[in-house]
C-alpha positions in Angstrom: -110.6 16.7 1.2 -111.1 13.6 3.3 -109.5 10.3 2.8 -112.1 8.0 1.3 -110.8 4.9 3.1 -110.8 6.8 6.4 -114.3 8.1 5.8 -115.4 4.5 4.9 -114.0 3.2 8.1 -115.5 5.8 10.4 -118.9 5.3 8.8 -118.7 1.5 8.8 -117.3 0.8 12.2 -116.9 1.9 15.8 -114.5 1.3 18.7 -115.4 -0.9 21.6 -113.5 -1.4 24.9 -114.2 -4.0 27.5 -112.6 -4.3 31.0 -113.5 -6.0 34.3 -112.1 -6.0 37.8 -112.8 -8.2 40.7 -111.3 -8.9 44.2 -108.3 -11.3 43.9 -109.1 -12.9 47.3 -105.4 -12.6 48.2 -103.4 -10.5 50.7 -99.8 -9.9 51.7 -98.7 -10.8 55.2 -95.7 -8.9 56.7 -95.6 -11.3 59.7 -94.8 -14.2 57.4 -92.2 -12.3 55.5 -90.6 -11.4 58.8 -90.5 -15.1 59.8 -88.9 -16.1 56.4 -86.4 -13.3 56.8 -85.4 -14.5 60.2 -85.4 -18.1 59.5 -83.4 -18.0 56.3 -81.1 -15.1 57.4 -82.0 -12.9 54.4 -83.0 -9.3 53.9 -86.7 -8.6 53.9 -87.1 -7.6 50.3 -86.1 -11.1 49.3 -89.5 -12.4 50.1 -93.0 -11.5 49.0 -95.7 -13.6 50.6 -99.3 -13.6 49.5 -101.9 -15.8 51.0 -105.2 -17.0 49.5 -108.0 -15.7 51.6 -110.7 -17.6 49.6 -110.8 -20.9 47.7 -110.1 -20.5 43.9 -113.6 -21.7 43.2 -115.1 -18.8 45.1 -114.0 -16.3 42.3 -113.7 -18.7 39.4 -117.2 -17.8 38.1 -116.1 -14.2 37.6 -113.2 -15.3 35.4 -115.4 -17.6 33.4 -118.0 -14.9 32.6 -115.2 -12.4 31.7 -113.4 -15.0 29.4 -116.6 -16.0 27.6 -117.4 -12.3 26.7 -113.8 -11.5 25.8 -113.8 -14.6 23.4 -117.1 -13.6 21.8 -115.9 -9.9 21.3 -112.6 -11.2 19.9 -114.4 -13.3 17.3 -116.6 -10.4 16.1 -114.1 -7.6 16.2 -110.4 -6.8 15.3 -107.6 -5.2 17.4 -107.2 -1.4 17.3 -103.7 -0.2 17.9 -102.3 -1.5 21.1 -104.4 -0.3 24.0 -106.9 -3.2 24.1 -109.6 -1.3 22.3 -111.1 -3.2 19.4 -112.8 -2.1 16.1 -116.3 -3.4 15.4 -118.0 -3.5 12.1 -121.4 -1.6 12.3 -123.5 -4.6 11.3 -122.5 -6.4 14.5 -123.5 -3.6 16.8 -126.9 -4.6 17.9 -125.8 -8.3 18.2 -122.9 -7.3 20.5 -125.0 -5.0 22.6 -127.6 -7.7 23.1 -124.9 -10.2 24.0 -123.2 -7.8 26.4 -126.4 -7.2 28.2 -127.0 -11.0 28.6 -123.5 -11.6 29.8 -123.7 -8.6 32.1 -126.8 -9.9 33.7 -124.9 -13.3 34.3 -122.0 -11.2 35.9 -124.5 -9.4 38.1 -126.0 -12.7 39.3 -122.6 -14.1 40.1 -121.8 -11.0 42.0 -125.0 -11.2 43.9 -124.4 -14.8 44.8 -120.9 -14.1 45.9 -122.0 -11.4 48.4 -124.7 -13.7 49.6 -122.0 -16.3 50.5 -119.5 -13.7 51.7 -120.1 -14.4 55.4 -119.8 -18.2 54.8 -116.6 -17.6 52.8 -115.1 -15.8 55.8 -116.1 -18.4 58.2 -114.6 -21.2 56.0 -111.4 -19.1 55.7 -111.1 -18.8 59.5 -111.0 -22.5 59.8 -108.7 -23.3 56.9 -106.2 -20.5 57.4 -105.4 -21.2 61.1 -103.2 -18.5 62.7 -102.8 -16.8 59.2 -106.4 -15.6 59.5 -106.7 -11.9 60.0 -110.1 -10.2 60.1 -108.6 -7.0 58.6 -107.7 -9.0 55.4 -111.3 -9.2 54.6 -112.8 -5.9 53.4 -116.3 -4.8 54.4 -119.1 -5.5 52.0 -119.3 -1.8 51.0 -115.6 -1.6 50.4 -115.5 -4.8 48.6 -118.2 -3.9 46.2 -115.9 -1.1 44.8 -113.4 -3.8 43.8 -115.9 -5.3 41.3 -116.5 -3.6 38.0 -117.7 -4.2 34.5 -117.0 -1.6 31.8 -118.2 -1.9 28.1 -117.7 1.3 26.2 -118.6 2.1 22.5 -117.1 5.2 20.9 -116.7 6.7 17.4 -113.5 6.2 15.5 -111.6 9.5 15.6 -111.5 11.8 12.6 -109.2 14.7 12.0 -112.1 17.0 11.5 -113.1 16.3 15.2 -110.0 18.3 16.3 -111.5 21.5 17.7 -108.7 22.9 20.0 -107.7 26.5 19.0 -104.0 26.0 18.0 -101.9 27.8 15.4 -102.4 26.5 11.8 -99.1 24.6 11.8 -99.7 22.8 15.1 -103.3 22.0 14.2 -102.2 20.5 10.9 -99.6 18.4 12.7 -102.2 17.0 15.1 -104.7 16.3 12.2 -101.9 14.4 10.3 -101.1 12.4 13.4 -104.7 11.4 13.7 -104.8 10.4 10.1 -101.6 8.3 10.5 -102.9 6.4 13.6 -106.2 5.6 11.8 -104.3 4.3 8.9 -102.1 2.2 11.0 -105.2 0.8 12.7 -106.8 0.1 9.3 -103.8 -1.8 8.2 -103.9 -3.8 11.5 -107.5 -4.6 11.1 -107.1 -6.0 7.6 -104.0 -7.9 8.6 -106.0 -9.5 11.5 -108.7 -10.8 9.0 -106.1 -12.2 6.7 -104.4 -14.0 9.5 -107.7 -15.5 10.7 -108.5 -16.8 7.2 -105.0 -18.1 6.7 -105.1 -20.0 10.0 -108.4 -21.9 9.4 -107.3 -22.8 5.8 -103.9 -23.9 7.0 -105.4 -26.2 9.6 -107.6 -27.6 6.9 -104.6 -28.3 4.7 -102.7 -30.1 7.4 -105.6 -32.5 8.2 -106.3 -33.2 4.5 -102.7 -34.0 3.7 -102.4 -36.5 6.6 -104.3 -39.6 5.4 -104.1 -41.0 9.0 -105.5 -37.8 10.8 -108.9 -37.8 12.2 -110.9 -34.6 12.2 -114.2 -33.2 13.4 -116.8 -31.6 11.3 -115.6 -28.2 12.7 -112.6 -28.4 10.3 -115.1 -27.3 7.6 -117.7 -25.5 9.8 -115.0 -23.1 11.1 -114.2 -22.1 7.6 -117.8 -21.7 6.6 -118.5 -19.6 9.7 -115.5 -17.3 9.2 -116.2 -16.6 5.5 -119.8 -15.9 6.4 -118.8 -13.0 8.6 -115.7 -11.8 7.0 -117.4 -9.7 4.3 -119.1 -7.6 7.0 -115.8 -7.4 9.1 -113.9 -6.3 6.0 -114.6 -2.6 6.9 -111.6 -1.4 4.7 -113.2 -3.1 1.7 -110.0 -4.8 0.8 -110.7 -6.3 -2.7 -108.1 -9.0 -2.3 -109.7 -10.2 0.8 -113.1 -10.2 -0.8 -111.8 -12.3 -3.5 -110.1 -14.7 -1.2 -113.4 -15.2 0.7 -115.2 -15.8 -2.6 -112.6 -18.4 -3.7 -112.7 -20.2 -0.4 -116.7 -20.3 -0.5 -116.5 -21.8 -4.0 -113.6 -24.2 -3.6 -113.6 -25.4 0.1 -117.0 -24.8 1.7 -118.6 -27.3 -0.8 -116.8 -30.3 0.8 -118.7 -32.5 3.2 -116.7 -33.8 6.2 -118.1 -37.2 6.1 -117.3 -37.6 2.4 -113.7 -36.4 3.0 -113.2 -39.0 5.6 -114.4 -41.7 3.3 -112.9 -40.6 -0.1 -109.1 -40.3 -0.3 -109.3 -38.8 -3.8 -111.7 -36.1 -2.6 -109.4 -35.4 0.3 -106.4 -34.9 -2.0 -108.6 -32.6 -4.2 -109.5 -30.5 -1.1 -106.0 -30.3 0.0 -104.7 -29.2 -3.4 -107.4 -26.5 -3.6 -106.7 -25.3 -0.1 -102.9 -25.3 -0.8 -103.4 -23.0 -3.9 -105.4 -20.6 -1.8 -102.7 -20.6 0.9 -100.1 -19.8 -1.6 -102.1 -16.8 -2.8 -102.9 -15.6 0.7 -99.4 -15.9 2.0 -98.4 -12.5 0.5 -100.9 -10.8 2.7 -100.6 -12.7 6.0 -98.2 -13.8 8.6 -97.8 -17.0 6.6 -96.0 -15.0 4.1 -93.9 -12.8 6.3 
């Protein structure tokens, strides 16, 4: 008989992985290492010299696109074990796929612009690098294209029933048990991630409310409202305590207006006390209580 929690998870969520690669624009130079070895009287393995073939701004755009999508994916998903894969609640699937297509189009445009400028980039490098310039350090366009990659993969969460290899009964049972344990570990990690997120935004709120001299932006409330609006869908394990915490926060904290909190010390204290009570309850389930 299947584990209800595991079944719930595999039906309500999926795994997503995202990775990119791009040319670093750097190269080692043995001749410089030889010079350093000779001038300093050292062994050669003491030195490792890498030169910048291109200006940092020439590849900065790739890092920017990658970082923006990573941040977006992190906001909408939770970590799955330790390999970089993340677990995504089913309700966010179409939103993520649409966003990934938009950002991928941006990546492709940055890539096209880079190759359009590549001859100029090389010409600039020849001037700025002086005698360190070597034509062989710069890959051909065809070779260079292979160094740029964008991978976004969606897969199903593994179930022990998916194990189809013809092993002995004992060995097969052991593998199925291992799959169940890994999924359970991941479920625990997903829930812990959501608790920690919730604790963090409420803790920041408390700190600001208790400091009468502190200034704060509207985001101190907006971040709480935004998080509790998506947590019910991200709570794929259907943790009832997390559901209650979200409900309590919606009722006791989301009602406050940032402008009124700035102007009314009594309201600010009321908000701080309410948030403090919530933190004490949450501490047992989060990093704040460990």
